[in-house]
KELUM-474920 format. One record per residue: y, x, z of N, C-alpha, C in turn; residue in three letters. Coordinates in nm, 4 decimals. Atoms other than C-alpha are relative to their C-alpha. Last residue first. Layout:
# residues N
        nY        nX        nZ       caY       caX       caZ        cY        cX        cZ  code
         Y         X         Z         Y         X         Z         Y         X         Z   ALA
...
This chain:
# residues 249
        nY        nX        nZ       caY       caX       caZ        cY        cX        cZ  code
    0.1333   -0.0150    0.0605   -1.3190    0.6954    1.3144   -0.0918   -0.1157    0.0402   UNK
    0.1107    0.0487   -0.0833   -0.9511    0.6366    1.3777   -0.1301    0.0142   -0.0738   UNK
    0.0482    0.1294    0.0382   -0.7231    0.8576    1.1652   -0.1177   -0.0403    0.0907   UNK
   -0.0062    0.0899   -0.1109   -0.5699    1.1464    1.3583   -0.0521   -0.1407   -0.0322   UNK
    0.1181   -0.0205   -0.0836   -0.6882    1.3970    1.0983    0.0021   -0.0893    0.1268   UNK
    0.1153    0.0833    0.0379   -0.4349    1.2397    0.8614   -0.1267    0.0249    0.0854   UNK
    0.1026   -0.0528   -0.0884   -0.1323    1.3753    1.0468   -0.1329   -0.0716   -0.0248   UNK
   -0.0410   -0.1375   -0.0356    0.1570    1.3313    0.7997   -0.1003    0.0693    0.0937   UNK
   -0.0038   -0.0825    0.1213   -0.0079    1.0313    0.6357    0.0331    0.1469    0.0363   UNK
    0.1377   -0.0330    0.0369   -0.0947    0.8853    0.9792   -0.0014    0.0907   -0.1218   UNK
    0.0576   -0.0840   -0.1016    0.2651    0.8988    1.1034   -0.1402    0.0465   -0.0378   UNK
   -0.0668   -0.1285    0.0104    0.4059    0.7643    0.7804   -0.0591    0.0985    0.1015   UNK
    0.0542   -0.0736    0.1188    0.1476    0.4891    0.7810    0.0638    0.1362   -0.0170   UNK
    0.1339   -0.0444   -0.0306    0.2298    0.3799    1.1360   -0.0583    0.0835   -0.1160   UNK
   -0.0039   -0.1026   -0.1043    0.6056    0.3630    1.0676   -0.1388    0.0547    0.0263   UNK
   -0.0557   -0.1212    0.0586    0.5490    0.1791    0.7392    0.0031    0.1082    0.1049   UNK
    0.1040   -0.0612    0.0838    0.3197   -0.0702    0.9138    0.0507    0.1290   -0.0653   UNK
    0.0928   -0.0629   -0.0940    0.5842   -0.1363    1.1789   -0.1166    0.0654   -0.0730   UNK
   -0.0582   -0.1195   -0.0482    0.8370   -0.2028    0.9041   -0.0925    0.0747    0.0949   UNK
    0.0069   -0.1042    0.1008    0.6110   -0.4516    0.7371    0.0536    0.1317    0.0516   UNK
   -0.0645    0.0333    0.1285    0.5744   -0.6627    1.0508   -0.0181    0.1158   -0.0994   UNK
   -0.1164    0.0843   -0.0218    0.4350   -0.6708    1.4045    0.0585   -0.0482   -0.1284   UNK
   -0.1256   -0.0667    0.0276    0.0920   -0.5411    1.3117    0.1130   -0.0966    0.0210   UNK
   -0.0924    0.0731    0.0919   -0.2104   -0.6984    1.4792    0.1298    0.0774   -0.0133   UNK
   -0.0813    0.0965   -0.0729   -0.4278   -0.4284    1.6465    0.0905   -0.0737   -0.0996   UNK
    0.0581    0.1358    0.0154   -0.7065   -0.2623    1.4486    0.0785   -0.1043    0.0734   UNK
    0.0893    0.0246   -0.1124   -0.6240    0.0925    1.5737   -0.0639   -0.1417   -0.0049   UNK
    0.1199   -0.0840    0.0099   -0.4750    0.1887    1.2403   -0.1039   -0.0188    0.1098   UNK
   -0.0363   -0.1407   -0.0042   -0.2428   -0.1153    1.2496   -0.1259    0.0859   -0.0035   UNK
    0.0302   -0.0710   -0.1231   -0.3462   -0.4629    1.1391    0.0446    0.1462   -0.0094   UNK
   -0.0742    0.0685   -0.1087   -0.2360   -0.7192    0.8846   -0.0115    0.0724    0.1304   UNK
    0.0669    0.0062   -0.1290   -0.3388   -0.5131    0.5813    0.0895   -0.0745    0.0989   UNK
    0.1243   -0.0738   -0.0069   -0.2688   -0.4745    0.2097   -0.0736   -0.0157    0.1284   UNK
    0.0881    0.0270    0.1118   -0.0061   -0.7319    0.1314   -0.1345    0.0590    0.0211   UNK
    0.0806    0.1177   -0.0325    0.1307   -0.6959    0.4834   -0.0817   -0.0498   -0.1170   UNK
   -0.0768    0.1219   -0.0262    0.2498   -0.3488    0.3979   -0.0958   -0.1132    0.0278   UNK
    0.0443    0.0752   -0.1188    0.1415    0.0002    0.2971    0.0884   -0.1252    0.0157   UNK
   -0.0806    0.1195   -0.0282    0.1686    0.2288   -0.0028   -0.0612   -0.0688    0.1183   UNK
    0.0830    0.1181   -0.0315    0.0567    0.5811   -0.0862    0.0909   -0.1190    0.0153   UNK
   -0.0730    0.1153   -0.0525    0.1897    0.9018   -0.2396   -0.0967   -0.1155    0.0344   UNK
   -0.0314    0.1038    0.0976   -0.0579    1.1850   -0.2780    0.0851   -0.1067    0.0633   UNK
   -0.1411   -0.0107    0.0370   -0.0662    1.5062   -0.0699    0.0431   -0.0998   -0.1070   UNK
   -0.0117   -0.0430    0.1412   -0.4472    1.5143   -0.0776    0.1433    0.0219   -0.0400   UNK
    0.0722   -0.1259    0.0156   -0.4847    1.5053    0.3022    0.0157    0.0542   -0.1396   UNK
   -0.0687   -0.1076   -0.0724   -0.2081    1.2429    0.3289   -0.0713    0.1322   -0.0177   UNK
   -0.1222   -0.0317    0.0798   -0.3645    1.0279    0.0569    0.0785    0.1147    0.0658   UNK
    0.0414   -0.0813    0.1115   -0.6929    1.0493    0.2472    0.1161    0.0409   -0.0874   UNK
    0.0353   -0.1315   -0.0486   -0.5252    0.9254    0.5630   -0.0431    0.0930   -0.1121   UNK
   -0.1264   -0.0615   -0.0389   -0.3634    0.6330    0.3836   -0.0214    0.1441    0.0482   UNK
   -0.0604   -0.0533    0.1204   -0.7055    0.5817    0.2257    0.1437    0.0464    0.0195   UNK
    0.0664   -0.1214    0.0448   -0.8866    0.5489    0.5597    0.0673    0.0626   -0.1231   UNK
   -0.0370   -0.1183   -0.0797   -0.6109    0.3103    0.6729   -0.0760    0.1235   -0.0366   UNK
   -0.1388   -0.0388   -0.0025   -0.6376    0.0585    0.3909    0.0261    0.1296    0.0736   UNK
   -0.0211   -0.1301    0.0696   -1.0073    0.0450    0.3146    0.1398    0.0546    0.0173   UNK
    0.0602   -0.1073   -0.0783   -1.0766   -0.2286    0.5716    0.0252    0.1379   -0.0565   UNK
    0.0908    0.0420   -0.1016   -0.8296   -0.4629    0.3944   -0.0574    0.1179    0.0790   UNK
   -0.0328    0.1304   -0.0588   -0.6722   -0.3082    0.0888   -0.1054   -0.0317    0.1046   UNK
    0.1099    0.0943   -0.0141   -0.6652    0.0502   -0.0281    0.0518   -0.1317    0.0513   UNK
   -0.0065    0.0948   -0.1127   -0.4057    0.2986   -0.1511   -0.1288   -0.0879    0.0024   UNK
    0.1272    0.0391   -0.0550   -0.3623    0.6081   -0.3694    0.0196   -0.1025    0.1144   UNK
   -0.0349    0.0531   -0.1324   -0.0596    0.6730   -0.5932   -0.1326   -0.0625    0.0485   UNK
    0.0862    0.0949   -0.0652   -0.1350    0.9056   -0.8871    0.0607   -0.0491    0.1353   UNK
    0.0137   -0.0152   -0.1487    0.1119    1.0789   -1.1118   -0.0857   -0.1133    0.0568   UNK
   -0.0738    0.0946   -0.0851    0.0432    1.0537   -1.4849   -0.0196    0.0258    0.1466   UNK
   -0.1317   -0.0454   -0.0560   -0.1867    1.1981   -1.7412    0.0610   -0.1033    0.0924   UNK
   -0.0954    0.1117    0.0142   -0.5592    1.1155   -1.7859    0.1318    0.0416    0.0656   UNK
   -0.1342   -0.0552    0.0206   -0.7416    1.4465   -1.8225    0.1022   -0.1138   -0.0274   UNK
   -0.0462    0.0588    0.1310   -1.0760    1.2620   -1.8523    0.1390    0.0517   -0.0368   UNK
    0.0971   -0.0483    0.1021   -1.2206    1.4815   -1.5745    0.0418   -0.0424   -0.1382   UNK
   -0.0208   -0.1428    0.0261   -0.9043    1.4250   -1.3694   -0.0930    0.0524   -0.1118   UNK
   -0.1296   -0.0111    0.0686   -0.9237    1.0451   -1.4021    0.0288    0.1490   -0.0360   UNK
    0.0168    0.0412    0.1379   -1.2937    1.0646   -1.3190    0.1296    0.0100   -0.0803   UNK
    0.0750   -0.1074    0.0704   -1.2269    1.2693   -1.0096   -0.0144   -0.0337   -0.1448   UNK
   -0.0933   -0.1140    0.0183   -0.9595    1.0285   -0.8839   -0.0688    0.1094   -0.0807   UNK
   -0.1018    0.0396    0.1001   -1.1948    0.7313   -0.9374    0.0938    0.1173   -0.0331   UNK
    0.0654    0.0160    0.1299   -1.4904    0.8971   -0.7630    0.1006   -0.0351   -0.1079   UNK
    0.0244   -0.1325    0.0570   -1.2669    1.0199   -0.4796   -0.0648   -0.0106   -0.1359   UNK
   -0.1248   -0.0559    0.0483   -1.1429    0.6669   -0.4200   -0.0189    0.1345   -0.0639   UNK
   -0.0426    0.0808    0.1179   -1.4895    0.5231   -0.3941    0.1256    0.0550   -0.0619   UNK
    0.0872   -0.0357    0.1115   -1.6084    0.8034   -0.1643    0.0410   -0.0712   -0.1280   UNK
   -0.0334   -0.1376    0.0483   -1.3037    0.7642    0.0586   -0.0890    0.0354   -0.1165   UNK
   -0.1319   -0.0090    0.0685   -1.3421    0.3853    0.0849    0.0281    0.1350   -0.0571   UNK
    0.0186   -0.0388    0.1452   -1.7163    0.3705    0.1577    0.1297    0.0299   -0.0675   UNK
    0.0920   -0.1162    0.0090   -1.7082    0.3713    0.5420   -0.0200    0.0452   -0.1422   UNK
   -0.0668   -0.1215   -0.0406   -1.3978    0.1473    0.5479   -0.0875    0.1248   -0.0205   UNK
    0.0034   -0.0241   -0.1452   -1.5803   -0.1201    0.3546    0.0625    0.1312    0.0322   UNK
    0.0918   -0.1034   -0.0429   -1.4612   -0.1745   -0.0008   -0.0013    0.0117    0.1494   UNK
    0.1249    0.0576   -0.0479   -1.3099   -0.4985   -0.1321   -0.1052    0.1083    0.0368   UNK
   -0.0021    0.1406   -0.0415   -1.0369   -0.3251   -0.3325   -0.1428   -0.0372    0.0471   UNK
    0.1384    0.0318   -0.0383   -0.9775    0.0465   -0.3791   -0.0006   -0.1348    0.0720   UNK
    0.0118    0.1091   -0.1006   -0.6545    0.0896   -0.5680   -0.1443   -0.0279    0.0285   UNK
    0.1424   -0.0018   -0.0316   -0.5695    0.4067   -0.7620   -0.0224   -0.0926    0.1174   UNK
    0.0322    0.0483   -0.1327   -0.2269    0.3096   -0.8854   -0.1518    0.0003    0.0175   UNK
    0.1375    0.0598    0.0001   -0.1495    0.5289   -1.1848   -0.0265   -0.0416    0.1460   UNK
    0.0952   -0.0305   -0.1063    0.2231    0.5884   -1.2115   -0.1333   -0.0634   -0.0292   UNK
   -0.0722   -0.0764   -0.0995    0.5159    0.5821   -1.4563   -0.0929    0.0528    0.1074   UNK
   -0.0036    0.0606   -0.1307    0.2859    0.4752   -1.7370    0.0720    0.0915    0.0967   UNK
   -0.1195    0.0808   -0.0014    0.3492    0.5728   -2.1026    0.0211   -0.0653    0.1377   UNK
   -0.1176   -0.0825    0.0139    0.1103    0.8625   -2.0936    0.1278   -0.0795    0.0030   UNK
   -0.0301   -0.0645   -0.1286   -0.1578    0.6338   -1.9672    0.1233    0.0800   -0.0022   UNK
   -0.1284    0.0421   -0.0590   -0.1387    0.4161   -2.2762    0.0399    0.0708    0.1288   UNK
   -0.1075   -0.0835    0.0496   -0.4033    0.5796   -2.4971    0.1359   -0.0331    0.0638   UNK
   -0.1112    0.0779    0.0528   -0.6355    0.2896   -2.4313    0.1099    0.0831   -0.0597   UNK
    0.0272    0.0439    0.1370   -0.9450    0.5052   -2.4041    0.1155   -0.0728   -0.0582   UNK
    0.0011   -0.1183    0.0866   -0.8100    0.6868   -2.0937   -0.0195   -0.0428   -0.1467   UNK
   -0.1365   -0.0467    0.0132   -0.7238    0.3555   -1.9334    0.0081    0.1209   -0.0906   UNK
   -0.0702    0.0908    0.0905   -1.0695    0.2169   -2.0077    0.1457    0.0464   -0.0196   UNK
    0.0463   -0.0234    0.1381   -1.2337    0.5248   -1.8537    0.0685   -0.0900   -0.1008   UNK
   -0.0484   -0.1313    0.0386   -1.0246    0.5016   -1.5364   -0.0403    0.0321   -0.1464   UNK
   -0.1394    0.0097    0.0325   -1.0967    0.1333   -1.5202    0.0614    0.1298   -0.0459   UNK
   -0.0077    0.0663    0.1299   -1.4687    0.1990   -1.5420    0.1423   -0.0235   -0.0394   UNK
    0.0266   -0.1007    0.0986   -1.4339    0.4454   -1.2517    0.0084   -0.0610   -0.1421   UNK
    0.1363   -0.0493    0.0088   -1.2792    0.1702   -1.0520   -0.0119    0.1146   -0.0995   UNK
    0.0822    0.0394   -0.1127   -0.9618   -0.0068   -0.9389   -0.1387    0.0641    0.0066   UNK
    0.1304   -0.0567    0.0319   -0.6989    0.1519   -1.1637   -0.0902   -0.0244    0.1265   UNK
    0.0914    0.0195   -0.1108   -0.3759   -0.0510   -1.1528   -0.1407    0.0417   -0.0396   UNK
    0.1338    0.0494    0.0427   -0.1391    0.0954   -1.4132   -0.0918   -0.0068    0.1197   UNK
    0.1008   -0.0558   -0.0884    0.2194    0.1149   -1.2915   -0.1344   -0.0560   -0.0417   UNK
    0.1305    0.0552   -0.0205    0.4667    0.0477   -1.5706   -0.0812    0.0829    0.0997   UNK
    0.1075   -0.0996   -0.0135    0.8393    0.1084   -1.5859   -0.1299   -0.0688    0.0342   UNK
    0.0632    0.0094   -0.1336    1.0624   -0.1780   -1.7021   -0.1159    0.0979    0.0050   UNK
   -0.0536   -0.1044   -0.0854    1.2924   -0.1078   -1.9931   -0.0511    0.0006    0.1375   UNK
   -0.1076    0.0503   -0.0860    1.2241   -0.4401   -2.1591    0.0627    0.1036    0.0854   UNK
   -0.1069    0.0482    0.0879    1.0250   -0.2851   -2.4427    0.1177   -0.0493    0.0786   UNK
   -0.0704   -0.1181    0.0526    0.8227   -0.0929   -2.1813    0.1142   -0.0418   -0.0909   UNK
   -0.0789   -0.0597   -0.1068    0.7380   -0.4171   -2.0060    0.0775    0.1172   -0.0488   UNK
   -0.1144    0.0874   -0.0286    0.6283   -0.5871   -2.3277    0.0876    0.0554    0.1086   UNK
   -0.0977   -0.0123    0.1089    0.4115   -0.2917   -2.4279    0.1238   -0.0878    0.0229   UNK
   -0.0653   -0.1312   -0.0093    0.2399   -0.2825   -2.0903    0.1088    0.0129   -0.1093   UNK
   -0.0975    0.0084   -0.1153    0.1775   -0.6596   -2.1026    0.0724    0.1340    0.0148   UNK
   -0.1131    0.0781    0.0443    0.0191   -0.6248   -2.4515    0.1077   -0.0113    0.1123   UNK
   -0.0848   -0.0767    0.0924   -0.2037   -0.3402   -2.3385    0.1220   -0.0745   -0.0434   UNK
   -0.0688   -0.1142   -0.0634   -0.3370   -0.5203   -2.0269    0.0954    0.0672   -0.0996   UNK
   -0.1388   -0.0069    0.0395   -0.4133   -0.8475   -2.2080    0.0788    0.1169    0.0572   UNK
   -0.0253    0.0190    0.1424   -0.7388   -0.9106   -2.0246    0.1510   -0.0053   -0.0308   UNK
   -0.0303    0.1369    0.0351   -0.7385   -0.7678   -1.6705    0.0245   -0.0143   -0.1506   UNK
    0.1218    0.0802    0.0244   -0.9291   -0.4499   -1.5864    0.0314   -0.1443   -0.0488   UNK
    0.0690   -0.0391    0.1229   -0.6270   -0.2216   -1.6347   -0.1155   -0.0968   -0.0329   UNK
    0.1371   -0.0430   -0.0268   -0.4257   -0.4046   -1.3725   -0.0753    0.0239   -0.1293   UNK
    0.0877    0.0697    0.0952   -0.0547   -0.4082   -1.4494   -0.1428    0.0521    0.0210   UNK
    0.1363   -0.0467    0.0048    0.2030   -0.3141   -1.1817   -0.0796   -0.0878   -0.0974   UNK
    0.0968    0.1081   -0.0181    0.5716   -0.3671   -1.2523   -0.1415    0.0608   -0.0070   UNK
    0.1397   -0.0304    0.0412    0.8696   -0.1350   -1.2344   -0.0870   -0.1225    0.0272   UNK
    0.0047   -0.1409    0.0415    1.2495   -0.1424   -1.1997   -0.1391    0.0388   -0.0550   UNK
    0.0689   -0.0956   -0.0857    1.2452   -0.5208   -1.1918    0.0117    0.1429   -0.0532   UNK
    0.1169   -0.0471    0.0723    1.5175   -0.7121   -1.3830   -0.0730    0.1062    0.0859   UNK
    0.1158    0.0837   -0.0345    1.7591   -0.9129   -1.1692   -0.1301    0.0469   -0.0656   UNK
    0.0084    0.0112   -0.1493    2.0541   -0.6750   -1.1584   -0.1210   -0.0744    0.0405   UNK
    0.0491   -0.1249   -0.0607    1.9972   -0.5869   -1.5297   -0.0197   -0.0105    0.1511   UNK
   -0.1073   -0.1009   -0.0094    2.0377   -0.9494   -1.6406   -0.0512    0.1234    0.0744   UNK
   -0.0693   -0.0050   -0.1314    1.7091   -1.1173   -1.7194    0.1163    0.0980   -0.0022   UNK
   -0.1268    0.0753    0.0063    1.6320   -1.1682   -2.0869    0.0695   -0.0082    0.1320   UNK
   -0.0950   -0.0738    0.0787    1.3687   -0.8965   -2.0976    0.1367   -0.0660   -0.0068   UNK
   -0.0774   -0.0882   -0.0860    1.1896   -1.0777   -1.8190    0.1029    0.0840   -0.0720   UNK
   -0.1301    0.0571   -0.0310    1.0940   -1.3517   -2.0640    0.0834    0.0873    0.0933   UNK
   -0.0963   -0.0165    0.1150    0.8185   -1.1373   -2.2177    0.1390   -0.0525    0.0392   UNK
   -0.0483   -0.1365   -0.0037    0.6540   -1.1235   -1.8722    0.0990    0.0264   -0.1159   UNK
   -0.0820   -0.0201   -0.1142    0.6287   -1.5020   -1.8567    0.0631    0.1432    0.0039   UNK
   -0.1246    0.0687    0.0277    0.5001   -1.5373   -2.2088    0.0981    0.0186    0.1151   UNK
   -0.0751   -0.0709    0.1001    0.2371   -1.2706   -2.1460    0.1357   -0.0650   -0.0258   UNK
   -0.0557   -0.1229   -0.0600    0.1240   -1.4334   -1.8221    0.0887    0.0736   -0.1028   UNK
   -0.1090    0.0414   -0.0851    0.0889   -1.7716   -1.9947    0.0628    0.1194    0.0699   UNK
   -0.1120    0.0422    0.0832   -0.1106   -1.6166   -2.2713    0.1163   -0.0389    0.0821   UNK
   -0.0735   -0.1150    0.0531   -0.3366   -1.4266   -2.0312    0.1200   -0.0400   -0.0851   UNK
   -0.0355    0.0294    0.1404   -0.4321   -1.7442   -1.8392    0.0831    0.1155   -0.0545   UNK
    0.0935   -0.0698    0.0895   -0.6152   -1.6478   -1.5194    0.0328   -0.0198   -0.1451   UNK
    0.1276    0.0705    0.0059   -0.4322   -1.9066   -1.3075   -0.1000    0.0606   -0.0918   UNK
   -0.0123    0.1024    0.1034   -0.0882   -1.7619   -1.3931   -0.1365   -0.0713   -0.0164   UNK
   -0.1291    0.0733   -0.0260   -0.0689   -1.5679   -1.0664    0.0208   -0.1092   -0.1034   UNK
    0.0266    0.1194   -0.0803   -0.4380   -1.4723   -1.1041    0.1238   -0.0847    0.0218   UNK
    0.0386    0.1109    0.0862   -0.3402   -1.2407   -1.3905   -0.0273   -0.1281    0.0824   UNK
    0.1378    0.0396   -0.0213   -0.1542   -1.0049   -1.1560   -0.0363   -0.1308   -0.0757   UNK
    0.0298    0.0824    0.1150    0.1786   -0.9018   -1.3103   -0.1420   -0.0538    0.0123   UNK
    0.1345    0.0031    0.0558    0.3085   -0.7640   -0.9812   -0.0009   -0.0791   -0.1316   UNK
    0.0729    0.1264   -0.0167    0.6645   -0.6719   -0.8882   -0.1402    0.0117   -0.0587   UNK
    0.1043    0.0332    0.0928    0.8761   -0.3628   -0.8367   -0.0692   -0.1297    0.0327   UNK
    0.0598    0.1279   -0.0321    1.2053   -0.2679   -0.6763   -0.1024   -0.0346   -0.1072   UNK
    0.0709    0.0653    0.1070    1.3297    0.0904   -0.6782   -0.0739   -0.1227    0.0460   UNK
    0.1441    0.0036   -0.0232    1.5708    0.1600   -0.3882   -0.0731   -0.0664   -0.1171   UNK
    0.0597   -0.1273    0.0376    1.9251    0.2541   -0.4933   -0.1525    0.0096    0.0219   UNK
   -0.0529   -0.0629    0.1204    2.0875   -0.0345   -0.3072   -0.0650    0.1372   -0.0245   UNK
    0.0569   -0.1370    0.0055    1.8629   -0.1962   -0.0485    0.0462    0.0726   -0.1236   UNK
    0.0225   -0.0507   -0.1362    2.0197   -0.5275    0.0662   -0.0420    0.1472    0.0008   UNK
   -0.1307    0.0106   -0.0723    2.1712   -0.6148   -0.2745   -0.0135    0.0582    0.1428   UNK
   -0.0919   -0.1040    0.0464    1.8647   -0.4814   -0.4561    0.1308   -0.0020    0.0813   UNK
    0.0464   -0.1263   -0.0558    1.6309   -0.7014   -0.2455    0.0991    0.1145   -0.0372   UNK
   -0.0194    0.0003   -0.1430    1.8273   -1.0153   -0.3223   -0.0379    0.1336    0.0645   UNK
   -0.1424   -0.0130   -0.0324    1.8520   -0.9319   -0.6917    0.0220    0.0076    0.1502   UNK
   -0.0422   -0.1390    0.0270    1.4784   -0.8762   -0.7207    0.1442    0.0245    0.0331   UNK
    0.0639   -0.0839   -0.0975    1.3977   -1.2084   -0.5526    0.0414    0.1483   -0.0152   UNK
   -0.0655    0.0099   -0.1325    1.6578   -1.3967   -0.7573   -0.0625    0.0877    0.1086   UNK
   -0.1373   -0.0459   -0.0052    1.5260   -1.2565   -1.0861    0.0621   -0.0121    0.1373   UNK
   -0.0057   -0.1491   -0.0086    1.1498   -1.2957   -1.0338    0.1446    0.0429    0.0203   UNK
    0.0349   -0.0415   -0.1344    1.1816   -1.6661   -0.9577   -0.0053    0.1488    0.0203   UNK
   -0.0869    0.0771   -0.0970    1.3653   -1.7962   -1.2644   -0.0310    0.0329    0.1429   UNK
   -0.1237   -0.0729   -0.0117    1.1894   -1.5206   -1.4704    0.0944   -0.0654    0.1044   UNK
   -0.1137    0.0538    0.0761    0.8633   -1.6955   -1.4016    0.1254    0.0785    0.0249   UNK
   -0.0492   -0.1031    0.0918    0.5888   -1.4671   -1.2689    0.1190   -0.0521   -0.0845   UNK
   -0.0532    0.0372    0.1303    0.5243   -1.6873   -0.9683    0.0433    0.1218   -0.0815   UNK
   -0.0382   -0.1121    0.0807    0.3331   -1.6769   -0.6411    0.0391   -0.0442   -0.1398   UNK
    0.1042   -0.0614    0.0789    0.3284   -2.0094   -0.4634    0.0503    0.1207   -0.0797   UNK
    0.0574   -0.1166   -0.0706    0.5803   -2.0880   -0.1894   -0.1099    0.0677   -0.0761   UNK
    0.1106    0.0485   -0.0829    0.6555   -2.4409   -0.3144   -0.0606    0.1152    0.0839   UNK
   -0.0574    0.0765   -0.1095    0.9987   -2.3355   -0.4473   -0.1058   -0.0557    0.0939   UNK
   -0.0743    0.1127    0.0467    0.8403   -2.0559   -0.6535    0.0430   -0.0838    0.1216   UNK
    0.0591    0.1332   -0.0141    0.7482   -1.7236   -0.5101    0.0818   -0.1062   -0.0646   UNK
   -0.0906    0.1143   -0.0153    0.8195   -1.3565   -0.5797   -0.0781   -0.1322   -0.0003   UNK
    0.0482    0.1092    0.0821    0.5416   -1.1003   -0.5194    0.0917   -0.1189    0.0185   UNK
   -0.0006    0.1359   -0.0519    0.6865   -0.7746   -0.3898   -0.0548   -0.0999   -0.1008   UNK
    0.0811    0.0854    0.0903    0.6684   -0.3978   -0.4250   -0.0088   -0.1377    0.0632   UNK
    0.0440    0.1283   -0.0506    0.9381   -0.1812   -0.2598   -0.0753   -0.0775   -0.1119   UNK
    0.0071    0.1014    0.1078    1.0186    0.1841   -0.3008   -0.0572   -0.1243    0.0616   UNK
   -0.0838   -0.0519    0.1085    1.1112    0.4759   -0.0684   -0.0026   -0.0881   -0.1246   UNK
    0.0522    0.0352    0.1335    0.9834    0.3279    0.2559    0.1005    0.0495   -0.1064   UNK
    0.0393   -0.1115    0.0788    1.0948    0.5207    0.5638   -0.0563   -0.0312   -0.1354   UNK
    0.1141   -0.0688   -0.0583    1.1382    0.2763    0.8508   -0.0550    0.1133   -0.0818   UNK
   -0.0470   -0.0676   -0.1193    1.4876    0.1842    0.7368   -0.1127    0.0759    0.0664   UNK
   -0.0765   -0.1184    0.0462    1.3409    0.1103    0.3952    0.0517    0.0804    0.1199   UNK
    0.0974   -0.1010    0.0458    1.0834   -0.1183    0.5561    0.0690    0.1281   -0.0456   UNK
    0.0694   -0.0540   -0.1138    1.3472   -0.3081    0.7484   -0.0991    0.1094   -0.0357   UNK
   -0.0960   -0.0812   -0.0732    1.5602   -0.3515    0.4406   -0.0653    0.0644    0.1201   UNK
   -0.0204   -0.1232    0.0747    1.2608   -0.4682    0.2390    0.0958    0.0893    0.0747   UNK
    0.1211   -0.0822   -0.0190    1.1677   -0.7226    0.5054    0.0145    0.1297   -0.0728   UNK
   -0.0017   -0.0481   -0.1379    1.5274   -0.8569    0.5048   -0.1209    0.0896    0.0283   UNK
   -0.1116   -0.0983   -0.0166    1.5414   -0.8746    0.1268   -0.0012    0.0575    0.1404   UNK
    0.0433   -0.1244    0.0665    1.1988   -1.0436    0.1073    0.1041    0.1075    0.0179   UNK
    0.1058   -0.0587   -0.0836    1.3107   -1.3018    0.3634   -0.0480    0.1315   -0.0570   UNK
   -0.0704   -0.0531   -0.1196    1.6329   -1.3725    0.1707   -0.0991    0.0697    0.0904   UNK
   -0.0763   -0.1185    0.0347    1.4341   -1.4061   -0.1586    0.0698    0.0626    0.1231   UNK
   -0.1214    0.0305    0.0737    1.1933   -1.6479    0.0086    0.0722    0.1289   -0.0390   UNK
    0.0265    0.0894    0.1126    0.8376   -1.5584    0.1087    0.1280   -0.0210   -0.0854   UNK
   -0.1216    0.0541    0.0624    0.8257   -1.2785    0.3678   -0.0323   -0.0774   -0.1269   UNK
    0.0110   -0.0109    0.1447    0.5023   -1.2398    0.5707    0.1260   -0.0613   -0.0623   UNK
   -0.1045   -0.0863    0.0571    0.6189   -1.2003    0.9333   -0.0118    0.0189   -0.1506   UNK
   -0.1362    0.0616   -0.0025    0.4294   -1.5023    1.0663    0.1105    0.0849   -0.0599   UNK
   -0.0749   -0.0806   -0.0932    0.0946   -1.3654    0.9417    0.1439   -0.0572    0.0054   UNK
    0.0718   -0.1221   -0.0231   -0.1809   -1.5347    0.7416    0.0671    0.0870    0.1073   UNK
    0.1192    0.0381   -0.0675   -0.0341   -1.8838    0.7696   -0.0904    0.1193    0.0315   UNK
   -0.0239   -0.0055   -0.1438    0.2969   -1.7229    0.6841   -0.1205   -0.0517    0.0831   UNK
   -0.1051    0.0876   -0.0479    0.1705   -1.6589    0.3381    0.0129    0.0095    0.1454   UNK
    0.0051    0.0566   -0.1331   -0.0347   -1.3873    0.1656    0.1183   -0.0928    0.0268   UNK
    0.0339    0.1435    0.0068   -0.0632   -1.3395   -0.2104    0.0002   -0.0673    0.1347   UNK
    0.1157    0.0327    0.0838    0.1132   -1.0035   -0.2047   -0.0185   -0.1504   -0.0077   UNK
    0.0626    0.1296   -0.0207    0.3630   -0.9895    0.0818   -0.1248   -0.0243   -0.0803   UNK
   -0.0494    0.0906   -0.1023    0.5719   -0.6775    0.1414   -0.0824   -0.1247    0.0250   UNK
    0.0515    0.1153    0.0745    0.4049   -0.3848   -0.0339    0.0139   -0.1198    0.0920   UNK
    0.0302    0.1147   -0.0822    0.6173   -0.0960    0.0946   -0.0424   -0.1150   -0.0883   UNK
   -0.0470    0.1282    0.0498    0.6001    0.2265   -0.1048   -0.0420   -0.1148    0.0968   UNK
    0.0821    0.1118   -0.0439    0.5738    0.5745    0.0401    0.0633   -0.1327   -0.0464   UNK
């Protein structure tokens, strides 16, 4: 199970959302103690805005590594972080190769649907950073298969975004089935965001697939109550994953 600590959220969304490197490290340590086996985070600049700059990626990754030795640390390459500018994103990701090993991410997610996907994948691989391909739809599954890059990805993140809870399982099943039909290689990690979060933790448990959880994806527990922090979400997700028939209906 992977902890997704913050995403684009800030403390206005939830007081436990970590922003600074020290806060990310503390949240990561709590999540690992609760059972997380990897950590995904969105580093910030000095104003608190998401950043892909090496000057912000490096300190965040280092801080988490120092608190959580041996735990893989990953980051996003979401195109929105550079205001939708593929060139600016590419330049930022290219600069990660110059980070010292202690500050270089172990892995990074790249969304198949975003312009510049192939170039970002190639840059990450050249820097020795593993790639997670974000597959949000059947169309993404088909595009990934056509790209020929799936075999170079450490994981395929089947991510169901903006789906109501009642449609989440059907949407996820359609993507997983299409990946299988196209014989797209690579391990799958299944998760949702917002209302789709908890139904897909349960589905991942039934299918025996890895999943992720954290304040990036949801602010509430399976019963819809406000979550205390990332560690509490990890605890709840591990319980639901192991007993998926207990998911709220």
